[in-house]
VEXDREN-2710 file (C-alpha; in Angstrom, 1 decimal):
% VEXDREN-2710
k/r/px/py/pz
1/MET/75.5/-168.6/47.4
2/ASP/75.9/-172.2/46.3
3/LEU/77.6/-174.0/49.2
4/PRO/76.9/-177.3/51.0
5/LEU/76.3/-175.2/54.2
6/LEU/74.4/-171.9/53.9
7/PRO/74.2/-169.1/56.5
8/PRO/73.1/-168.9/59.2
9/VAL/75.0/-171.8/60.9
10/LYS/75.4/-171.6/64.7
11/PRO/78.9/-172.3/65.9
12/MET/79.9/-175.2/68.0
13/LEU/80.3/-174.2/71.7
14/ALA/82.4/-175.2/74.7
15/LYS/81.6/-176.2/78.2
16/ALA/83.7/-174.8/81.0
17/ALA/86.2/-176.9/83.0
18/SER/88.6/-176.1/85.9
19/THR/91.4/-178.4/84.7
20/LEU/92.9/-179.3/81.4
21/PRO/91.7/-182.7/80.0
22/THR/94.5/-185.0/78.9
23/GLY/94.9/-187.9/76.6
24/ASP/96.5/-189.0/73.3
25/ASP/93.3/-188.0/71.4
26/VAL/93.1/-184.4/72.6
27/PHE/94.0/-181.3/70.6
28/TYR/94.6/-178.0/72.3
29/GLU/94.3/-174.4/70.9
30/PRO/94.6/-170.9/72.4
31/LYS/91.2/-169.4/73.1
32/TRP/91.0/-166.2/71.1
33/ASP/89.3/-163.2/72.6
34/GLY/87.2/-161.6/69.8
35/PHE/84.0/-162.1/67.8
36/ARG/83.2/-165.7/66.9
37/CYS/82.7/-165.7/63.2
38/ILE/81.8/-168.4/60.6
39/VAL/83.0/-167.3/57.2
40/PHE/81.0/-168.3/54.1
41/ARG/82.7/-167.8/50.7
42/ASP/81.4/-168.6/47.3
43/GLY/83.7/-166.8/44.9
44/ASP/83.1/-163.1/45.3
45/GLU/80.2/-163.7/47.6
46/VAL/81.3/-163.5/51.3
47/GLU/79.2/-163.5/54.5
48/LEU/80.6/-163.2/58.0
49/GLY/78.2/-165.0/60.3
50/SER/78.2/-164.3/64.0
51/ARG/77.3/-166.4/67.1
52/ASN/73.9/-164.8/67.3
53/GLU/73.4/-165.4/63.6
54/ARG/73.4/-161.6/62.8
55/PRO/75.9/-161.0/59.9
56/LEU/79.1/-159.1/60.7
57/THR/79.8/-158.5/57.0
58/ARG/79.1/-154.8/56.8
59/TYR/81.2/-154.0/59.9
60/PHE/84.5/-155.6/58.7
61/PRO/85.1/-154.8/55.0
62/GLU/88.8/-155.4/55.4
63/VAL/88.1/-158.9/56.6
64/VAL/85.9/-159.5/53.6
65/ALA/88.7/-158.4/51.3
66/ALA/91.2/-160.6/53.2
67/VAL/88.9/-163.6/52.9
68/LYS/88.7/-163.2/49.1
69/ALA/92.5/-163.0/49.0
70/ASN/93.3/-165.9/51.2
71/LEU/90.5/-168.5/51.6
72/PRO/89.5/-171.2/49.0
73/GLU/86.9/-170.1/46.4
74/LYS/84.2/-172.2/48.0
75/CYS/84.4/-172.9/51.7
76/VAL/82.9/-172.4/55.2
77/VAL/85.5/-171.6/57.9
78/ASP/85.0/-171.2/61.6
79/GLY/87.2/-168.7/63.4
80/GLU/87.5/-165.5/65.3
81/ILE/87.6/-161.8/64.3
82/VAL/90.2/-160.0/66.5
83/VAL/91.8/-156.6/66.6
84/PRO/95.6/-156.8/67.2
85/ARG/97.2/-153.6/68.4
86/GLY/100.9/-153.6/69.5
87/ASP/101.6/-156.8/71.4
88/ARG/98.1/-157.8/72.4
89/LEU/94.5/-158.1/71.3
90/HIS/92.2/-155.2/72.1
91/PHE/88.6/-156.2/72.6
92/GLU/87.4/-152.6/73.3
93/ASP/88.7/-151.6/69.8
94/LEU/86.7/-154.5/68.4
95/LEU/83.5/-153.3/70.2
96/GLN/83.9/-149.9/68.6
97/ARG/83.7/-151.5/65.1
98/ILE/80.0/-152.2/65.6
99/HIS/78.7/-148.9/64.3
100/PRO/75.5/-148.0/62.3
101/ALA/77.2/-145.4/60.0
102/ALA/79.0/-146.7/56.9
103/SER/81.4/-143.8/57.0
104/ARG/82.5/-144.6/60.5
105/VAL/82.8/-148.3/59.7
106/ASN/85.1/-147.5/56.8
107/LEU/87.2/-145.1/58.9
108/LEU/87.6/-147.7/61.7
109/ALA/88.5/-150.4/59.1
110/GLU/91.6/-148.2/58.4
111/GLN/92.4/-147.1/61.9
112/THR/91.8/-150.3/63.8
113/PRO/91.9/-153.1/61.1
114/ALA/90.7/-156.5/62.2
115/SER/92.3/-159.9/61.5
116/PHE/90.7/-163.4/61.1
117/VAL/92.0/-166.4/62.9
118/ALA/90.7/-169.7/61.4
119/PHE/90.4/-172.8/63.6
120/ASP/88.0/-175.2/61.9
121/LEU/86.9/-176.1/58.4
122/LEU/83.2/-176.9/58.0
123/ALA/82.9/-177.2/54.2
124/LEU/85.2/-177.2/51.2
125/GLY/84.1/-177.1/47.6
126/GLU/80.9/-179.1/47.4
127/GLU/81.6/-181.2/50.5
128/SER/80.2/-180.6/54.0
129/LEU/82.7/-181.6/56.7
130/LEU/80.4/-181.5/59.7
131/ASP/80.7/-185.3/60.3
132/VAL/84.4/-185.5/59.6
133/PRO/86.5/-186.0/62.7
134/PHE/88.1/-182.9/64.1
135/GLY/91.7/-184.3/63.6
136/ASP/91.0/-184.7/59.9
137/ARG/89.3/-181.3/59.6
138/GLN/92.4/-179.8/61.1
139/LYS/94.7/-181.4/58.5
140/ARG/92.4/-180.2/55.7
141/LEU/92.2/-176.7/57.2
142/ARG/95.9/-176.3/57.2
143/THR/96.3/-177.6/53.7
144/ALA/93.5/-175.3/52.4
145/LEU/95.0/-172.2/54.1
146/ALA/98.6/-173.1/53.6
147/GLY/99.1/-170.0/51.5
148/ALA/97.2/-167.6/53.8
149/ARG/98.9/-164.4/54.7
150/PRO/98.1/-161.7/57.4
151/PRO/95.5/-160.5/58.3
152/VAL/94.3/-164.2/57.9
153/TYR/95.9/-166.7/60.3
154/VAL/95.4/-170.3/61.2
155/THR/95.4/-170.9/65.0
156/ALA/98.2/-172.6/66.8
157/ILE/97.5/-176.2/67.8
158/THR/99.2/-178.9/69.8
159/GLN/98.6/-182.4/71.3
160/ASP/101.1/-181.8/74.0
161/ALA/99.4/-181.1/77.4
162/GLU/102.5/-179.3/78.8
163/THR/102.6/-176.9/75.8
164/ALA/98.9/-176.2/76.4
165/LYS/99.6/-175.5/80.1
166/ARG/102.3/-173.1/79.1
167/TRP/100.0/-171.4/76.6
168/PHE/97.4/-171.0/79.4
169/GLU/99.9/-169.4/81.7
170/THR/101.6/-167.1/79.2
171/PHE/99.3/-166.2/76.3
172/GLU/96.9/-164.2/78.5
173/GLY/99.5/-161.4/78.4
174/ALA/98.8/-161.1/74.7
175/GLY/95.1/-160.7/75.4
176/LEU/94.0/-164.3/74.9
177/ASP/91.3/-165.9/76.9
178/GLY/92.5/-169.4/78.0
179/VAL/92.8/-172.8/76.2
180/LEU/90.3/-174.9/74.3
181/ALA/90.5/-178.7/74.2
182/LYS/88.9/-180.8/71.4
183/LYS/88.8/-184.6/70.9
184/ALA/90.3/-185.9/67.7
185/ASP/87.2/-187.8/66.8
186/LEU/84.9/-184.8/67.4
187/PRO/82.3/-184.0/64.7
188/TYR/81.2/-180.4/64.3
189/GLY/78.0/-179.9/66.3
190/PRO/76.4/-176.5/65.6
191/ASP/75.1/-174.9/68.9
192/GLN/76.3/-177.9/70.9
193/ARG/78.8/-177.7/73.8
194/LEU/81.2/-180.4/72.6
195/MET/84.5/-178.6/73.2
196/THR/86.1/-177.9/76.6
197/LYS/87.3/-174.4/77.6
198/ILE/89.7/-173.7/80.5
199/LYS/89.7/-170.0/81.4
200/HIS/91.4/-167.9/84.1
201/VAL/89.4/-167.4/87.3
202/ARG/90.3/-164.8/89.9
203/THR/88.6/-163.0/92.8
204/ALA/88.4/-159.3/93.7
205/ASP/86.7/-157.2/96.4
206/CYS/84.7/-154.4/94.8
207/VAL/82.5/-151.5/95.9
208/VAL/78.8/-151.8/95.1
209/ALA/77.8/-148.3/94.1
210/GLY/74.5/-149.0/92.4
211/PHE/72.2/-151.5/90.7
212/ARG/69.9/-152.1/87.8
213/TRP/66.4/-153.4/87.9
214/HIS/65.7/-156.7/86.3
215/LYS/63.7/-156.6/83.0
216/SER/61.0/-158.9/84.5
217/GLY/60.0/-156.6/87.4
218/PRO/61.0/-154.8/90.6
219/ILE/63.9/-157.2/91.5
220/VAL/67.6/-156.6/91.2
221/GLY/69.1/-157.4/87.8
222/SER/72.8/-156.6/88.4
223/LEU/75.1/-154.9/90.8
224/LEU/77.3/-152.0/89.6
225/LEU/80.9/-152.5/90.7
226/GLY/83.7/-150.1/91.3
227/LEU/87.3/-149.9/92.3
228/TYR/89.3/-146.9/93.4
229/ASN/92.1/-145.8/91.1
230/ASP/95.4/-144.1/92.0
231/ALA/93.7/-140.7/91.9
232/GLY/91.2/-141.8/94.5
233/ASP/88.3/-141.9/92.0
234/LEU/85.8/-144.7/92.0
235/GLN/86.0/-146.3/88.6
236/HIS/83.0/-148.2/87.3
237/ILE/84.5/-151.6/86.3
238/GLY/81.4/-153.7/85.4
239/VAL/78.6/-155.7/86.9
240/ALA/77.8/-158.8/88.9
241/ALA/74.7/-160.7/87.9
242/SER/73.3/-164.2/87.3
243/PHE/71.4/-164.4/90.6
244/PRO/68.6/-166.9/91.1
245/MET/65.2/-165.1/91.0
246/ALA/64.6/-165.6/94.7
247/ARG/67.9/-164.0/95.5
248/ARG/67.2/-161.0/93.3
249/ALA/64.1/-160.3/95.4
250/GLU/66.1/-160.6/98.6
251/LEU/68.7/-158.2/97.3
252/VAL/66.0/-155.4/97.0
253/GLU/65.6/-155.5/100.8
254/GLU/69.3/-155.9/101.5
255/LEU/70.2/-152.8/99.4
256/ALA/67.3/-150.7/100.5
257/PRO/69.1/-149.0/103.4
258/TYR/71.9/-147.9/101.1
259/ARG/69.5/-146.1/98.6
260/GLU/68.7/-143.3/101.2
261/ASN/70.3/-140.1/100.1
262/ALA/72.6/-142.1/97.9
263/LEU/73.1/-139.6/95.1
264/GLU/74.3/-136.8/97.5
265/GLY/78.1/-136.8/97.1
266/HIS/78.0/-140.0/95.1
267/PRO/81.2/-140.5/93.1
268/TRP/79.1/-141.0/89.9
269/GLU/76.7/-138.2/90.7
270/ASP/77.6/-136.3/87.5
271/TRP/76.9/-139.4/85.4
272/ALA/73.4/-139.8/86.8
273/ASP/72.1/-136.7/84.8
274/ALA/74.5/-137.0/81.9
275/GLN/73.5/-138.0/78.4
276/PRO/74.2/-141.7/77.7
277/GLY/77.7/-142.2/76.4
278/ASN/81.2/-142.4/77.7
279/HIS/83.1/-140.5/80.4
280/THR/86.7/-139.4/79.8
281/ASP/89.0/-139.3/82.8
282/ALA/91.4/-136.5/83.4
283/ASP/94.2/-138.7/82.0
284/GLY/92.3/-139.1/78.8
285/ALA/91.2/-142.7/79.4
286/GLU/87.7/-143.4/78.1
287/ASN/85.5/-145.3/80.5
288/ARG/81.9/-146.6/80.1
289/MET/79.3/-144.9/82.3
290/PRO/77.0/-147.1/84.3
291/GLY/74.0/-145.9/82.2
292/ALA/75.7/-145.8/78.8
293/VAL/73.8/-147.1/75.7
294/SER/74.4/-150.8/74.9
295/ARG/76.4/-151.2/71.8
296/TRP/74.4/-154.3/70.9
297/ASN/70.9/-153.1/71.8
298/ALA/70.2/-149.4/71.8
299/LYS/66.7/-150.0/73.2
300/LYS/68.1/-151.9/76.2
301/ASP/67.3/-150.0/79.5
302/LEU/70.7/-149.4/81.3
303/SER/69.4/-146.9/83.8
304/TRP/70.6/-147.5/87.3
305/VAL/69.8/-146.8/90.9
306/PRO/72.6/-145.3/93.0
307/LEU/73.7/-146.7/96.3
308/ARG/75.9/-145.2/98.9
309/PRO/79.3/-146.7/98.1
310/GLU/79.8/-148.5/101.4
311/LEU/79.0/-152.1/100.6
312/VAL/81.9/-154.4/99.6
313/VAL/81.3/-157.6/97.6
314/GLU/83.8/-160.4/96.7
315/ILE/83.3/-161.5/93.0
316/LYS/84.8/-164.1/90.7
317/TYR/86.0/-162.9/87.3
318/ASP/88.2/-164.1/84.5
319/GLN/90.1/-161.1/83.1
320/LEU/90.3/-157.4/82.7
321/GLU/90.0/-155.4/79.4
322/GLY/91.8/-152.2/80.2
323/ARG/90.3/-151.1/83.5
324/ARG/87.0/-153.0/83.3
325/LEU/85.9/-156.6/83.7
326/ARG/85.9/-158.4/80.3
327/HIS/82.8/-160.4/81.3
328/THR/80.1/-160.2/84.0
329/GLY/81.5/-160.9/87.5
330/GLN/80.0/-163.7/89.6
331/PHE/78.8/-162.8/93.1
332/LEU/80.6/-164.8/95.8
333/ARG/79.8/-163.1/99.2
334/TRP/79.5/-159.9/101.0
335/ARG/82.6/-158.6/102.7
336/PRO/81.4/-156.6/105.8
337/ASP/85.0/-156.7/107.1
338/ARG/86.3/-154.7/104.2
339/ASP/86.4/-150.9/104.1
340/ALA/85.1/-149.7/100.7
341/ARG/88.0/-147.2/100.3
342/SER/90.4/-150.2/100.5
343/CYS/89.0/-151.7/97.3
344/THR/91.7/-150.6/94.8
345/TYR/93.2/-151.9/91.5
346/ASP/96.3/-152.9/93.5
347/GLN/94.6/-156.2/94.5
348/LEU/94.3/-157.3/90.9
349/GLU/96.7/-159.7/89.2
350/VAL/98.1/-158.3/86.0
351/PRO/99.1/-160.9/83.3
352/VAL/102.7/-160.8/82.2
353/ARG/103.0/-159.3/78.7
354/TYR/103.5/-161.7/75.8
355/ASP/104.2/-160.8/72.2
356/LEU/101.0/-161.4/70.2
357/ASN/103.0/-161.9/67.0
358/GLU/104.5/-165.1/68.5
359/VAL/100.9/-166.4/69.1
360/LEU/99.6/-165.4/65.7
361/ASP/102.6/-167.0/64.0
362/GLY/101.7/-170.3/65.7
END
C-alpha cells in the first residue's frame, strides 16, 4: 500500500458522559453497535483494521468488495461494520462472522452479509487529514462518498441537540448504542478519548449462580448472572466484573457458603460437564453456556464455579442483545431482600422498535 496513513492505526476513542454536551460547535451522531473498523484502500488493495489492530479483512469479503465499489481509490475511512437484519442491527450475528474456516466465512458472508457505516475521513489521495478539524473532515467525507450505495453508508449527523436527544430515545429500538458528540474543531487523535459518548444505563436484579476465578490468582474474576424466563428456567445472561482487587478477595469469603453442594440440582448442572459450546433451549433459541469457548481467544479459561442460586445482586447495564447483556454488567449492591425466583425478564425495559432503514438512510 502507498497511503499517507498505513495500517495499523488505532481509532479515536470516546469518554463516557451522563448528559448530552451542547453548543454551537458540537456535532452529534448515532453510536453504531458493531465492530469498529478503519478501512485502508489503495486501488485493489484493501485492509479492514480493527480496534485491537488485528485485521478483519478475511472475515468480511463482502465488505472488501463493497469498499472497492464505493470508496475513493486512495483513502482511509473510519467507521463501523454492522450486520442489519430486518429492522435492527444484530450483534450476535456479527460475532458469528469471526470464524477460522474460510468455507464458513464465505457461507456467512452470503447468509448474514455485513454493511459498513462510515463516520470519519482520515486520509484522501496523498493527504493525511488527522490534523484537519472534524467539521471539515465531515464535509470532505460526504463529498468523497456522495455516490456510495448500500451496503456502504455514511452516518447520520446533526448539530441540533434536540434531534440528538430524539435519536438517543428512539434509535435504540433499531439496535443502536446511544449518541456520540464531537467538537467541530476536533483533530483525529488515534487511541485518544477525545469524543463523548452517551449510552443508555439501566439496572436489574439478577441471580448469582456461579463465578469465575481471576487470571491473577485465587480471587473472584466475575460473577455469572441469571434471570428466570417464562418457562421457569434460569437463563445465563452475562457477567458482572470490574471489581477492585481487594474486593475480589473479599468476594471469595462472601461466596464460600454458597459453594457447598452447589451443583446438586443446579439449573446449569448439565452444562458443567458439557463440552464447551452453545446450549439450545426447547424453543430453539441458542444461548451461550457459562463455560463456552471465547470467540476472541480460544485459550482463555472460561471454566466456572457453581453457586447455589440464592444470592441476588443489583447490577447496572446498558442494553440487551437478545436475552443477554450486550456488555459486562457493573455490580451495584447485594439485594438480600429479594427472592431469587422473583428475578425475571419482566423487570427489564424493552426499547421501542425503530426501523433501521430510516437510520441508515440518514
